[in-house]
N, C-alpha and C positions, 0 to 999 in steps of 0.2 A: 088170197093176198099175194101180190107179186113182189118178188125180190128186187131191191134196188140194184141195177147193174153197174153202178159206179165202182171202179176199182178203189180199193182201200189200202192204205199203208198203216199197219199196226205199229204203235210207238209205245215204249215203256222205258222209263228212266226214274230211278229213285222211287218215290211214292206216287209218281204220276204216270197214268196210262191213258191213251186215247186212240181213236181210229180216225185217220186223216183221209178225206176224199182226195184222190189223185187227179181229179179233173179240174182243179182250180189253182189259182195263184195265192200266195201267202205273203203278208208283209212282215218285216222284222218287228213291227209293233203289234203282232198277233191278231191281225184281221185276215179274212179270206175274201177272195174275189172270184166269182164265177161268171164267165161270159155267157150270157143268155142268148144273145144275138150279136152280130158285129158291133163292137163299141158300146154295148149295154151290159153293165156289170151289176150283179146282185152281190151285196157286201155284208159280211157279218163278222162276229168275233169268234175266235177259235175256242175250243174247249179249255185250253190253257188260260186264256184271258179271263173266261168266266169263272174258272176256279180261283184265280187270284183275287177276283172281286168279291167272291162269296155270294150268298143268296142275293139275287137282284130284286130291287124293290121299286125303282122308278127311273124314268128317263125322259128326255125331251130333246127335240131337235130345234136348233135356231135357224137352220137352213130351211127354206121352203121350196116346194116343187118349182122348177124353172130357174132357180138361183144358180149363178156361176159359182163353181167351187174349184179350189186348188189343192194339190197334195199338201198335207200338213195343216190345213185350215181347220180351226175348231168349228164343228157344225152342230154341236149339242153336248149333252152330258148324260152320264149314267151313274146311278147310285146303287151300291151293293152294301151288305152289312159290314164288309171289310174295308171298303173304300168308295170314294166318289171320284170319278175320272171324267175328263173331257172326252168326247167322241171326235175323232179326227177324220178328215177325208183322206182316203188312200187312192183317190182317183182325181184327175183334173178334167173339168168339163162342166156338165150340167147335173145338178141334184134333181133326181126324178121323183123322190118321195120316200117316205118311211113305210115299213111293213105294216099293213093293216092287221095281220094276225098278231103281231107283237103288241099292238095297242089293246087287244082283247086279252092277251095272256103273256105277260113278261117272262114267265118261267120257261117259255120256249127257247129263250136265249141259252139257258143251261141245259134243258132237257132234250132239245133237238137243234143244237147250234148250227149244224151244217145243212139243214133242210128248211124246216118251217121257222127256225129262230134267227132269220136274217134281220139286219138292221135297216138298210136302205138300198136304193138303186141309183146308179149314176150312168150318164152317157159321156163317154170320153176315153181317156187313157189311164191305165193303172199307174201307180207310183213307179218310178224307175227302179227302185230297189225290190220290187215284188219278185218272188222266186217260186219255182215249182215245189211240189211236195217234198222232194229230196233236199232241196235247199232249205226248206222250213224245218226239216228234221235236224239239220245242222244248227239252225237258229235255236231250236229247243234245247239241243245238247249244250250249247254255249250258255244259254240263259240259266238252265238248271245247274250247270257246273258253277256258274257265278253265284247263284243263290246258296248252294252248298258250301262253297268256299267262304262266303260272307258269314254263314251260320257258324262254321267251325272257327273262323278267326275272331268272331265276337263272343265266343264262349257259349253259344247257344246250342251246341251239339251234345246235349245230355242224353240223346237217344230216345227221349220220351216226347211225345207231342199229342 
């Protein structure tokens, strides 16, 4: 078995830990984008996003292969035990289609989010706010700080969960 040569940034904060591939861009809305070839992007959800959704049970894309898409456009939905959320485009250009592997096994989103658990492909440009892995670490820090602050200010900080 060969080792994946992708550089990884280990991240840990509060009760959350993940390993972030350094070879991609990340959006503030917790999607990742990997450029497979010039202007062709494989796009998925980060480990943080899947953790917030809980166990994933169902999804559907409203966008079809060949459709024009814009950053921020709703292109489908995803249901987890904790929440149902819209799926948004984090690239502008052309929707190239959904992951065939994911159609067979939705648990790949949680179990292998940065390799086989990708959502869709797009041809075009990533969202203007997409950042490298170090920028995403700052996004995670701010997000988790905000969550902790909200928990403490709402009296939810009993220490047990």
